[in-house]
FIRO-623948 format. One line per field, with one value per residue (C-alpha): residue number from 1; x, y, z. Coordinates in Angstrom, 2 decimals. Layout:
seq NUM, ...
X X, ...
Y Y, ...
Z Z, ...
//
This chain:
seq 1, 2, 3, 4, 5, 6, 7, 8, 9, 10, 11, 12, 13, 14, 15, 16, 17, 18, 19, 20, 21, 22, 23, 24, 25, 26, 27, 28, 29, 30, 31, 32, 33, 34, 35, 36, 37, 38, 39, 40, 41, 42, 43, 44, 45, 46, 47, 48, 49, 50, 51, 52, 53, 54, 55, 56, 57, 58, 59, 60, 61, 62, 63, 64, 65, 66, 67, 68, 69, 70, 71, 72, 73, 74, 75, 76, 77, 78, 79, 80, 81, 82, 83, 84, 85, 86, 87, 88, 89, 90, 91, 92, 93, 94, 95, 96, 97, 98, 99, 100, 101, 102, 103, 104, 105, 106, 107, 108, 109, 110, 111, 112, 113, 114, 115, 116, 117, 118, 119, 120, 121, 122, 123, 124, 125, 126, 127, 128, 129, 130, 131, 132, 133, 134, 135, 136, 137, 138, 139, 140, 141, 142, 143, 144, 145, 146, 147, 148, 149, 150, 151, 152, 153, 154, 155, 156, 157, 158, 159, 160, 161, 162, 163, 164, 165, 166, 167, 168, 169, 170, 171, 172, 173, 174, 175, 176, 177, 178, 179, 180, 181, 182, 183, 184, 185, 186, 187, 188, 189, 190, 191, 192, 193, 194, 195, 196, 197, 198, 199, 200, 201, 202, 203, 204, 205, 206, 207, 208, 209, 210, 211, 212, 213, 214, 215, 216, 217, 218, 219, 220, 221, 222, 223, 224, 225, 226, 227, 228, 229, 230, 231, 232, 233, 234, 235, 236, 237, 238, 239, 240, 241, 242, 243, 244, 245, 246, 247, 248, 249, 250, 251, 252, 253, 254, 255, 256, 257, 258, 259, 260, 261, 262, 263, 264, 265, 266, 267, 268, 269, 270, 271, 272, 273, 274, 275, 276, 277, 278, 279, 280, 281, 282, 283, 284, 285, 286, 287, 288, 289, 290, 291, 292, 293, 294, 295, 296, 297, 298, 299, 300, 301, 302, 303, 304, 305, 306, 307, 308, 309, 310, 311, 312, 313, 314, 315, 316, 317, 318, 319, 320, 321, 322, 323, 324, 325, 326, 327, 328, 329, 330, 331, 332, 333, 334, 335, 336, 337, 338, 339, 340, 341, 342, 343, 344, 345, 346, 347, 348, 349, 350, 351, 352, 353, 354, 355, 356, 357, 358, 359, 360, 361, 362, 363, 364, 365, 366, 367, 368, 369, 370, 371, 372, 373, 374, 375, 376, 377, 378, 379, 380, 381, 382, 383, 384, 385, 386, 387, 388, 389, 390, 391, 392, 393, 394, 395, 396, 397, 398, 399, 400, 401, 402, 403, 404, 405, 406, 407, 408, 409, 410, 411, 412, 413, 414, 415, 416, 417, 418, 419, 420, 421, 422, 423, 424, 425, 426, 427, 428, 429, 430, 431, 432, 433, 434, 435, 436, 437, 438, 439, 440, 441, 442, 443, 444, 445, 446, 447, 448, 449, 450, 451, 452, 453, 454, 455, 456, 457, 458, 459, 460, 461, 462, 463, 464, 465, 466, 467, 468, 469, 470, 471, 472, 473, 474, 475, 476, 477, 478, 479, 480, 481, 482, 483, 484, 485, 486, 487, 488, 489, 490, 491, 492, 493, 494, 495, 496, 497, 498, 499, 500, 501, 502, 503, 504, 505, 506, 507, 508, 509, 510, 511
X -16.64, -18.14, -18.31, -20.34, -19.60, -21.15, -24.07, -21.97, -19.79, -22.56, -22.66, -19.04, -19.94, -17.88, -20.08, -19.01, -16.80, -17.13, -14.24, -13.52, -12.76, -11.00, -13.37, -14.75, -13.03, -12.52, -12.11, -13.17, -14.10, -17.24, -17.66, -18.18, -18.32, -14.98, -13.58, -13.65, -12.32, -14.63, -13.83, -11.99, -9.68, -10.06, -8.43, -8.15, -5.61, -5.45, -6.24, -3.41, -0.40, 0.56, -0.12, 2.43, 4.40, 2.91, 0.70, -2.91, -5.66, -4.84, -6.71, -5.56, -6.31, -7.91, -5.67, -7.82, -6.92, -9.16, -8.88, -8.22, -11.07, -11.24, -11.16, -9.22, -7.26, -6.95, -3.54, -2.98, -2.68, -0.92, -3.09, -3.25, -6.48, -6.48, -8.08, -8.47, -12.08, -11.38, -9.81, -6.12, -4.39, -6.47, -3.40, -1.79, 1.82, 2.02, 3.22, 3.69, 5.11, 3.10, 5.35, 7.23, 11.03, 10.98, 14.02, 11.54, 9.35, 11.20, 11.93, 11.71, 9.61, 11.78, 13.35, 13.15, 13.38, 12.94, 12.40, 13.47, 13.90, 10.72, 10.76, 7.42, 7.42, 9.42, 7.93, 9.32, 8.29, 8.69, 8.05, 7.94, 7.08, 6.34, 5.31, 4.56, 6.34, 4.01, 6.50, 8.92, 6.40, 8.34, 7.72, 10.07, 10.94, 11.59, 13.63, 11.70, 11.46, 13.25, 11.31, 12.85, 11.47, 14.80, 15.58, 16.52, 19.83, 17.89, 17.79, 21.42, 20.44, 18.45, 20.48, 20.70, 20.30, 17.16, 14.95, 12.80, 9.83, 7.37, 4.43, 3.14, 3.49, 5.06, 8.59, 9.93, 7.85, 10.12, 8.11, 5.02, 6.85, 8.27, 4.70, 4.19, 5.11, 8.21, 7.85, 10.85, 11.57, 14.31, 15.30, 14.64, 16.95, 15.61, 15.88, 13.34, 10.53, 9.34, 8.80, 6.83, 4.41, 1.38, -1.72, -3.50, -2.43, -3.51, -3.39, -3.07, -0.19, -0.36, -0.43, 0.87, -0.59, -1.55, -4.78, -2.71, -0.93, -3.33, -6.04, -8.69, -8.77, -10.63, -8.03, -5.27, -7.38, -7.55, -4.27, -2.01, -4.01, -6.57, -5.37, -1.79, -3.14, -5.22, -2.22, -0.18, -2.59, -5.30, -3.58, -4.12, -7.90, -8.78, -6.65, -4.73, -4.97, -4.86, -2.61, -3.33, -1.34, -3.22, -6.44, -9.51, -13.29, -13.73, -11.48, -13.07, -16.60, -16.03, -14.17, -15.69, -16.73, -13.20, -11.63, -13.96, -13.26, -9.52, -9.66, -11.81, -10.31, -10.78, -8.50, -5.68, -5.14, -1.39, -0.58, -2.94, -3.22, -0.50, -0.88, 1.49, 0.01, 1.54, 1.43, 2.83, 4.20, 3.94, 4.03, 5.02, 4.23, 2.33, 3.13, 2.60, 2.31, 1.62, -1.19, -4.41, -2.56, -2.28, 0.41, -0.51, 3.07, 4.18, 1.93, 2.25, -1.49, -1.61, -4.10, -5.53, -7.31, -10.53, -9.88, -9.68, -12.99, -14.43, -13.10, -14.97, -18.12, -17.93, -17.23, -20.23, -22.42, -23.08, -25.53, -27.70, -28.62, -27.69, -30.74, -30.64, -30.83, -34.29, -35.66, -37.87, -35.85, -38.33, -37.80, -35.01, -32.21, -31.02, -27.55, -27.01, -24.53, -23.37, -22.23, -20.24, -21.30, -18.38, -18.43, -15.73, -13.19, -13.19, -16.95, -18.82, -20.47, -22.96, -23.69, -27.45, -26.91, -24.42, -26.96, -29.65, -27.20, -26.46, -30.19, -30.73, -27.96, -29.84, -28.52, -30.46, -28.52, -27.81, -26.27, -23.81, -22.95, -19.37, -18.62, -22.31, -21.76, -23.40, -21.87, -19.53, -21.83, -24.56, -22.01, -20.84, -24.38, -24.96, -21.72, -22.01, -25.33, -23.63, -22.50, -20.49, -19.01, -18.24, -16.47, -13.87, -10.50, -10.64, -10.67, -14.23, -13.12, -11.36, -14.81, -14.11, -13.15, -16.89, -17.81, -18.48, -15.26, -15.16, -18.34, -18.34, -16.46, -14.83, -14.94, -12.56, -12.75, -9.31, -9.30, -6.77, -3.22, -4.19, -4.38, -1.10, -1.84, -5.42, -4.38, -1.68, -4.18, -6.92, -6.14, -4.07, -6.52, -9.39, -7.44, -6.65, -10.39, -10.77, -13.02, -13.10, -11.16, -11.97, -10.44, -11.91, -9.24, -10.82, -9.57, -8.70, -12.09, -13.78, -11.85, -12.92, -9.31, -10.25, -11.93, -8.68, -5.92, -5.51, -5.78, -2.06, -0.94, 1.17, -1.20, -3.88, -1.74, 0.72, 0.01, 2.97, 5.40, 3.82, 4.25, 7.89, 8.59, 6.68, 6.71, 4.14, 2.84, 1.20, -0.52, -1.74, -2.83, -4.20, -4.95, -6.23, -7.28, -8.35, -10.50, -13.87, -14.96, -17.85, -17.91, -18.34, -21.56, -20.89, -17.44, -18.44, -21.52, -19.31, -17.61, -20.93, -22.34, -19.29, -19.68, -23.42, -22.88, -20.36, -22.74, -25.51, -23.24, -22.53, -24.76, -27.19, -25.25, -26.07, -25.79
Y 26.67, 30.06, 32.25, 35.36, 38.43, 38.57, 40.96, 43.25, 44.16, 45.10, 48.67, 49.03, 48.39, 45.22, 43.71, 46.25, 43.80, 40.09, 37.88, 34.44, 31.67, 29.48, 26.55, 24.57, 23.50, 24.89, 28.59, 30.10, 29.73, 30.73, 34.44, 35.47, 38.76, 38.19, 36.55, 38.63, 37.94, 37.74, 41.32, 44.24, 46.56, 50.23, 52.86, 56.53, 58.88, 62.37, 63.41, 65.76, 63.55, 64.89, 68.51, 68.47, 65.23, 63.38, 60.45, 60.18, 57.55, 54.27, 51.20, 47.73, 45.46, 42.05, 39.05, 36.53, 36.15, 37.58, 36.01, 37.64, 39.28, 37.70, 34.41, 31.63, 29.01, 25.40, 24.40, 21.92, 22.64, 26.04, 27.57, 31.32, 33.20, 36.38, 39.39, 42.15, 43.18, 43.06, 46.52, 46.21, 49.57, 50.51, 50.92, 53.51, 53.18, 52.23, 55.34, 54.49, 57.71, 60.90, 63.05, 65.99, 65.93, 62.44, 60.25, 57.52, 59.58, 58.48, 54.85, 52.40, 49.33, 47.11, 48.18, 49.08, 52.66, 54.12, 57.73, 58.22, 61.99, 62.87, 63.42, 61.66, 58.72, 56.32, 55.19, 52.45, 51.52, 48.27, 48.01, 44.69, 41.13, 41.58, 38.64, 38.27, 35.95, 35.59, 33.74, 36.68, 39.48, 40.32, 41.60, 40.02, 41.50, 38.80, 39.42, 39.91, 36.91, 36.73, 35.35, 31.91, 31.86, 32.47, 35.36, 38.58, 40.24, 43.33, 41.79, 42.73, 46.40, 45.94, 46.39, 43.31, 45.33, 44.48, 47.47, 47.55, 49.80, 50.31, 51.79, 54.48, 58.26, 58.82, 57.46, 60.00, 58.40, 55.45, 53.74, 53.67, 52.59, 49.60, 48.24, 48.71, 45.56, 45.84, 44.94, 43.74, 44.40, 42.72, 41.46, 37.73, 35.22, 33.40, 30.07, 31.29, 31.45, 27.86, 28.42, 31.61, 30.68, 32.94, 31.81, 35.10, 37.33, 40.97, 43.40, 46.43, 47.41, 46.93, 49.68, 48.44, 50.41, 49.69, 49.81, 49.94, 52.79, 55.41, 54.56, 54.07, 57.85, 59.70, 62.44, 59.90, 57.66, 60.56, 62.37, 59.30, 56.88, 57.75, 61.19, 59.90, 56.81, 59.01, 61.25, 58.22, 56.45, 58.87, 59.17, 55.42, 56.02, 53.06, 50.65, 49.61, 46.72, 47.62, 45.21, 46.03, 45.28, 44.94, 44.48, 44.16, 44.19, 47.45, 49.29, 47.60, 48.41, 51.93, 53.09, 50.82, 53.72, 55.14, 51.75, 51.27, 54.81, 54.13, 50.77, 48.75, 45.55, 43.42, 44.12, 41.72, 40.95, 40.88, 39.24, 36.28, 35.51, 32.93, 32.73, 34.20, 37.34, 38.70, 42.32, 44.51, 46.81, 47.77, 50.87, 50.29, 53.25, 56.48, 60.12, 62.84, 66.58, 67.83, 67.86, 67.31, 68.88, 68.52, 70.63, 71.06, 71.81, 68.41, 66.33, 66.09, 66.69, 69.63, 68.06, 70.09, 69.38, 70.35, 67.39, 65.16, 66.60, 65.73, 62.19, 62.00, 63.36, 60.66, 57.95, 58.98, 59.35, 63.01, 64.16, 66.22, 69.87, 72.16, 73.09, 76.79, 76.03, 74.54, 77.44, 80.05, 83.17, 85.46, 83.74, 85.10, 82.59, 81.22, 79.74, 76.37, 75.99, 72.55, 72.38, 69.35, 68.06, 66.36, 63.92, 63.34, 66.13, 69.49, 69.71, 73.00, 73.20, 75.86, 74.16, 74.75, 78.48, 78.58, 76.88, 79.39, 82.23, 80.95, 80.74, 84.28, 85.48, 83.96, 80.41, 77.20, 75.00, 71.28, 69.53, 66.97, 64.11, 62.80, 59.06, 58.24, 55.13, 56.63, 55.64, 58.20, 58.59, 60.04, 62.22, 63.48, 64.52, 66.24, 68.23, 69.13, 70.82, 73.27, 76.78, 76.91, 74.01, 74.71, 72.56, 72.37, 71.12, 67.38, 64.69, 65.39, 68.66, 66.51, 66.47, 69.97, 67.93, 67.24, 70.94, 72.69, 74.22, 77.98, 78.53, 77.10, 78.20, 76.38, 77.86, 76.00, 76.59, 76.26, 75.56, 77.28, 76.24, 74.66, 77.50, 76.70, 72.98, 73.64, 76.06, 73.69, 70.91, 72.61, 76.15, 75.23, 72.58, 75.07, 77.55, 74.83, 74.20, 77.96, 78.31, 80.75, 79.78, 81.29, 80.33, 81.26, 81.04, 80.41, 82.65, 81.45, 82.47, 80.28, 77.16, 74.61, 74.71, 77.76, 75.27, 73.28, 75.89, 79.18, 82.31, 83.09, 79.58, 79.56, 76.95, 79.67, 82.78, 81.77, 78.45, 78.86, 79.26, 76.31, 74.15, 75.19, 74.31, 71.02, 69.75, 68.10, 65.92, 69.00, 69.86, 66.30, 65.70, 69.12, 71.33, 68.59, 65.83, 67.73, 70.72, 71.79, 75.25, 77.56, 80.20, 83.93, 84.43, 88.10, 87.55, 84.36, 86.10, 88.63, 85.76, 84.16, 87.43, 87.90, 84.42, 84.89, 88.11, 86.37, 83.49, 85.87, 87.65, 84.44, 83.70, 80.81, 77.64, 75.22, 71.43
Z -36.72, -37.25, -34.17, -33.48, -31.49, -28.02, -27.71, -25.53, -28.50, -30.91, -29.70, -30.72, -34.33, -34.45, -37.10, -39.68, -41.57, -42.27, -41.26, -42.61, -40.13, -42.72, -42.29, -45.17, -48.34, -51.79, -52.33, -49.05, -45.43, -43.64, -43.11, -39.52, -37.73, -36.05, -32.96, -29.82, -26.33, -23.34, -22.49, -24.04, -22.13, -22.98, -20.82, -21.49, -19.96, -21.53, -25.07, -25.96, -26.61, -30.00, -29.13, -26.33, -26.95, -24.00, -23.13, -24.24, -24.26, -25.89, -26.99, -25.97, -28.89, -28.41, -27.96, -29.80, -33.52, -36.20, -39.63, -42.98, -44.82, -48.25, -50.13, -48.48, -50.39, -49.20, -47.92, -50.74, -54.43, -54.07, -56.76, -56.07, -55.63, -57.72, -56.06, -58.61, -59.09, -62.83, -62.90, -62.22, -62.40, -65.41, -67.58, -65.32, -64.23, -60.56, -58.69, -55.04, -53.58, -54.08, -51.90, -53.45, -53.05, -51.61, -52.31, -53.31, -55.63, -58.77, -57.90, -60.78, -61.41, -59.22, -55.96, -52.28, -51.07, -47.59, -46.58, -42.96, -43.12, -41.25, -37.49, -37.05, -39.42, -41.59, -44.91, -47.15, -50.68, -52.60, -56.34, -58.16, -57.19, -53.47, -51.30, -47.61, -45.22, -42.26, -40.04, -39.95, -40.57, -43.72, -47.22, -49.75, -53.13, -55.70, -58.84, -62.07, -64.32, -67.67, -70.67, -70.07, -66.52, -64.79, -62.48, -64.26, -63.48, -62.40, -58.92, -58.52, -58.39, -55.17, -52.01, -49.82, -46.64, -44.68, -43.88, -40.74, -40.14, -37.31, -39.28, -36.95, -37.04, -33.62, -34.04, -31.55, -28.77, -28.06, -25.32, -27.57, -30.70, -28.85, -28.84, -32.60, -34.51, -36.66, -40.34, -42.33, -46.00, -48.00, -51.41, -51.76, -53.38, -56.45, -54.62, -52.02, -54.59, -54.11, -50.41, -51.10, -53.84, -53.95, -52.07, -52.83, -55.72, -55.58, -58.46, -56.18, -53.87, -50.12, -47.52, -44.18, -41.27, -37.69, -35.71, -32.53, -30.79, -29.46, -31.99, -29.29, -28.91, -31.67, -32.04, -32.54, -34.76, -37.22, -36.56, -36.30, -38.43, -41.07, -42.16, -42.71, -44.50, -46.79, -47.45, -48.43, -50.78, -51.93, -55.31, -55.86, -55.88, -53.67, -55.72, -52.62, -50.14, -46.44, -44.55, -40.92, -37.79, -34.49, -36.46, -34.20, -34.64, -32.71, -35.16, -38.18, -37.01, -35.75, -38.85, -41.48, -43.76, -43.72, -44.41, -47.37, -48.52, -48.64, -50.39, -52.76, -51.36, -48.26, -45.32, -44.46, -40.78, -41.13, -37.78, -38.10, -41.80, -42.47, -46.24, -48.79, -50.32, -53.51, -54.63, -57.42, -54.73, -51.08, -48.88, -45.27, -43.04, -43.69, -44.40, -41.78, -42.45, -38.94, -36.40, -38.39, -41.31, -45.07, -46.78, -50.48, -51.51, -50.24, -52.52, -56.29, -56.71, -54.24, -51.86, -48.97, -45.70, -47.49, -49.80, -46.73, -45.55, -48.97, -48.52, -45.20, -46.83, -49.47, -46.91, -44.82, -47.94, -47.34, -50.00, -47.69, -48.01, -45.10, -43.03, -43.92, -47.65, -47.15, -45.15, -46.70, -47.41, -45.68, -42.31, -40.09, -40.06, -36.74, -37.08, -35.40, -32.54, -31.43, -27.80, -26.69, -23.28, -21.56, -18.66, -16.09, -16.45, -18.20, -17.75, -18.25, -14.84, -15.93, -19.25, -19.10, -18.57, -21.46, -23.74, -22.74, -23.36, -26.87, -27.62, -26.37, -28.68, -31.63, -32.08, -32.32, -29.89, -30.18, -27.19, -28.52, -26.19, -26.08, -26.21, -26.60, -28.70, -31.79, -35.13, -36.63, -39.62, -37.40, -35.59, -38.96, -39.85, -36.51, -36.63, -40.31, -39.59, -37.22, -38.08, -34.86, -32.91, -29.24, -26.70, -23.99, -25.20, -25.88, -28.54, -29.67, -31.24, -33.85, -35.43, -36.69, -39.76, -40.18, -40.35, -43.65, -45.01, -45.65, -43.61, -40.10, -36.98, -34.09, -30.59, -28.32, -24.58, -23.03, -19.28, -17.03, -17.89, -21.22, -23.82, -25.59, -25.83, -26.99, -29.70, -30.94, -31.49, -33.47, -34.61, -37.67, -38.84, -38.60, -40.72, -43.27, -43.55, -44.21, -41.18, -38.28, -35.14, -31.76, -28.44, -25.09, -22.40, -19.01, -16.21, -12.72, -11.34, -13.99, -12.94, -10.36, -9.15, -7.05, -4.73, -4.34, -4.17, -2.29, -4.42, -4.20, -5.22, -8.37, -9.90, -10.09, -10.21, -12.95, -14.68, -17.06, -14.20, -12.38, -15.45, -15.86, -12.24, -12.01, -15.59, -17.77, -14.94, -13.42, -16.71, -17.21, -13.64, -12.64, -15.63, -17.95, -15.60, -12.50, -13.35, -14.69, -15.82, -14.99, -17.70, -17.12, -19.06, -19.71, -21.20, -23.03, -24.41, -26.20, -28.05, -28.97, -30.30, -32.49, -33.97, -34.43, -36.35, -38.61, -39.30, -40.34, -42.78, -44.70, -47.69, -47.46, -48.26, -51.04, -50.81
//
């Protein structure tokens, strides 16, 4: 029977995608919003895992199954459902690997190839008659058929070795990767075909990715998930089927625009859909170019991080005109500054005074709330309107990707003991967006730690030495998880005035 999400989950956007429950006969089940457990466990630790190779917040996915999104075939009859939208590959040759100098970039029309050369990720490619085996979480490559219907000898060219991939971009983090489901890839024998007849036949290749790992944290959702996925399949122009591990309604609802932007097809819940899906190819795993990074020289079509921003703009239907473009030219322009207001840790204790200071410098100030439950589309619009985005180091600064390339600026406030980690997370991405990066490093007298430690304690006097002596636990527990900041308005004002002057020098932006 169809089930509905409890009211408590509606704020999470869980209704963003329909889910079939498999009931009813004929060609499909009833569409429902998804099955959801009585409660969902979210817990957040720290938000800088990638930047310093440590723990960060993670999302624990629901344990109740969620069905496949798409037409469902009855168990009898074995007649495949074709899912193609009438377009196919539009006559183009199917090119799975868009990476320059990849060992798989020139693979033929039938084969399995894996690239395990990257420190962060393994990616495998399958070209040909690819079918799922739900029982073993496998993708099987069947030999091409000769005109007489028998298996072609081309199957002999495919190695019999089974490949295994955990499709997540943190393969160096062993304890985390142990919780990412392992997908198997192998060449199938011709006599296995009868047991793997197609229930659903797709005309586009599959991309196997996961909604697990640290995806519950915004930084990791983009850095580990959607940016690598875009890097891997953007050249397919949405002619790809997302086959998702650890699929859950929170992920589907929160990121529904990005999912739709990547693919024209319904998502497959790979762990709970037991049917045999057939594809002309498959990609298992995603490419990774660095922290919030796109390296043009590594893609055949020279993509950049600005192109990823444009993907986000398209996904969030951004056709608005920046505020300053609608102002009368004779009016003095006041650039807009967005100030992130954190709760819990790394709070700006004199936030109201900082906002007044920014207004006195000449900015119009918007206070942006973190984790306020607003859909990402509205957050995109709010951040895009800003000339300068300001915040203490944290996951919300990932939204620098929403700023206007070549115009905006990011001002990151780094608490005591955090400057290196903060810079490593966001400086390079800002430069790749051709925007201005500024970092304000809080001094000891601006840290709430002065109320916990004596002035001559190494924690205040020399944070780098303290970290060397006591390890990452000190950074995570004290510098990231145990302090707030109260900014020196005189020193911080100098930074704001510099950014204000830059914003005024820029020409009025068009749409």
